[in-house]
C-alpha positions as CSV (number, residue, x, y, z in Angstrom):
1,X,81.6,130.9,91.7
2,X,82.3,132.1,88.3
3,X,82.4,135.8,87.2
4,X,79.7,137.4,85.0
5,X,80.7,138.3,81.7
6,X,78.4,141.1,81.5
7,X,80.0,143.0,84.2
8,X,83.7,143.1,82.3
9,X,82.2,143.2,79.2
10,X,82.3,147.4,78.7
11,X,85.8,147.8,80.5
12,X,89.0,147.7,79.3
13,X,90.5,145.5,81.7
14,X,88.9,142.4,83.3
15,X,88.8,141.2,86.0
16,X,91.6,138.5,88.2
17,X,90.1,135.6,87.4
18,X,89.8,133.4,91.1
19,X,87.6,130.7,90.4
20,X,89.1,127.3,90.4
21,X,85.3,125.6,88.6
22,X,85.8,123.9,85.2
23,X,84.6,124.0,82.0
24,X,85.3,123.1,78.5
25,X,86.9,124.5,75.5
26,X,85.5,124.2,72.0
27,X,87.2,120.7,71.6
28,X,86.1,119.5,74.9
29,X,88.9,119.7,77.1
30,X,89.1,121.6,81.1
31,X,90.0,124.9,81.8
32,X,90.8,126.1,85.2
33,X,89.5,129.8,84.2
34,X,86.4,129.5,81.9
35,X,85.6,132.6,82.0
36,X,88.9,133.8,80.2
37,X,88.3,134.8,76.6
38,X,90.0,136.0,73.6
39,X,89.0,139.6,73.9
40,X,90.4,139.6,76.9
41,X,93.0,141.8,78.1
42,X,95.9,139.5,80.2
43,X,95.8,141.0,83.4
44,X,99.7,141.7,84.8
45,X,99.0,139.8,87.9
46,X,97.6,136.5,85.8
47,X,99.5,133.3,86.8
48,X,100.9,130.9,84.3
49,X,97.9,128.8,84.0
50,X,95.4,132.0,83.2
51,X,97.7,133.5,80.4
52,X,98.4,130.2,78.9
53,X,94.4,129.6,78.4
54,X,94.1,133.1,77.2
55,X,96.7,132.4,74.8
56,X,95.4,128.9,73.6
57,X,92.4,130.5,73.3
58,X,93.4,133.9,71.4
59,X,95.5,131.3,68.8
60,X,92.3,129.7,68.3
61,X,90.3,132.0,67.7
62,X,92.8,135.6,66.4
63,X,94.7,132.8,64.1
64,X,92.2,130.5,63.4
65,X,94.5,127.4,64.6
66,X,93.1,124.2,66.3
67,X,93.2,123.3,69.8
68,X,96.1,120.8,69.5
69,X,98.3,123.3,67.8
70,X,97.1,126.7,69.8
71,X,98.0,124.4,73.1
72,X,101.2,123.6,72.4
73,X,102.0,127.2,70.8
74,X,101.0,128.4,74.7
75,X,103.3,126.7,76.5
76,X,106.0,126.1,74.2
77,X,105.8,130.0,74.6
78,X,105.3,130.6,78.6
79,X,107.4,127.8,80.1
80,X,106.7,128.8,83.2
81,X,106.6,132.5,82.8
82,X,103.2,134.4,83.8
83,X,101.8,138.1,82.3
84,X,104.9,140.1,82.7
85,X,106.4,137.9,80.0
86,X,103.4,138.2,77.6
87,X,104.2,142.5,77.5
88,X,108.2,142.0,77.5
89,X,108.4,139.5,75.2
90,X,110.0,141.6,71.5
91,X,107.7,140.9,68.4
92,X,111.3,138.3,67.0
93,X,110.5,136.4,70.7
94,X,106.2,136.2,69.5
95,X,106.9,135.0,66.0
96,X,110.0,132.6,66.9
97,X,107.3,130.7,68.8
98,X,104.1,131.4,67.5
99,X,105.4,131.6,63.7
100,X,105.4,134.5,61.0
101,X,101.3,133.7,60.5
102,X,99.9,133.9,63.9
103,X,102.0,136.2,65.9
104,X,101.2,139.3,64.5
105,X,97.6,138.8,65.3
106,X,98.2,138.3,69.5
107,X,101.2,140.7,69.4
108,X,99.7,143.5,67.9
109,X,96.6,142.3,70.3
110,X,98.7,142.6,72.9
111,X,100.6,145.6,71.9
112,X,97.1,147.5,71.5
113,X,96.0,147.1,74.9
114,X,99.3,147.1,77.1
115,X,98.3,150.4,78.5
116,X,95.3,148.7,79.9
117,X,97.5,146.0,81.3
118,X,100.7,147.0,82.4
119,X,100.8,149.5,85.6
120,X,102.1,153.1,84.7
121,X,105.6,153.5,85.0
122,X,106.4,149.9,85.1
123,X,109.6,149.9,82.5
124,X,110.2,146.6,80.3
125,X,112.7,144.9,78.9
126,X,112.9,142.2,76.0
127,X,116.9,141.6,76.0
128,X,116.1,138.7,78.8
129,X,114.1,136.9,76.5
130,X,115.4,134.3,74.4
131,X,113.8,133.4,71.3
132,X,113.0,129.6,70.8
133,X,116.2,128.6,69.0
134,X,118.2,130.4,72.0
135,X,118.8,133.8,70.2
136,X,118.2,136.9,72.7
137,X,116.3,140.0,71.1
């Protein structure tokens, strides 16, 4: 059912996860995509749930936040969005949702791996994504 990690550990892009099996986060919450790891590069075609699960795990692992804080931040940031939003959001947007301490780690990770996830020739604009307080960056 799931995707074996050994098949994509050496790849820059994880496979598009399609499993519906459930597993647990470290604090015993159910997940739809247990294969997703913090070190994965979110695929351009990932849906909202996949992105929220990745962002939750990434905040926990890269920023040292507990599960409840990480889930809240991931849910607030994505609010119905999906993978392109991860790459199109400006640093100011990330900072407004994740805070000054956590935004640098997540934003830097995504920007460092952006070329592996965003299709070549795709132009991203950040003006349409508001910050948490409603301002546009």
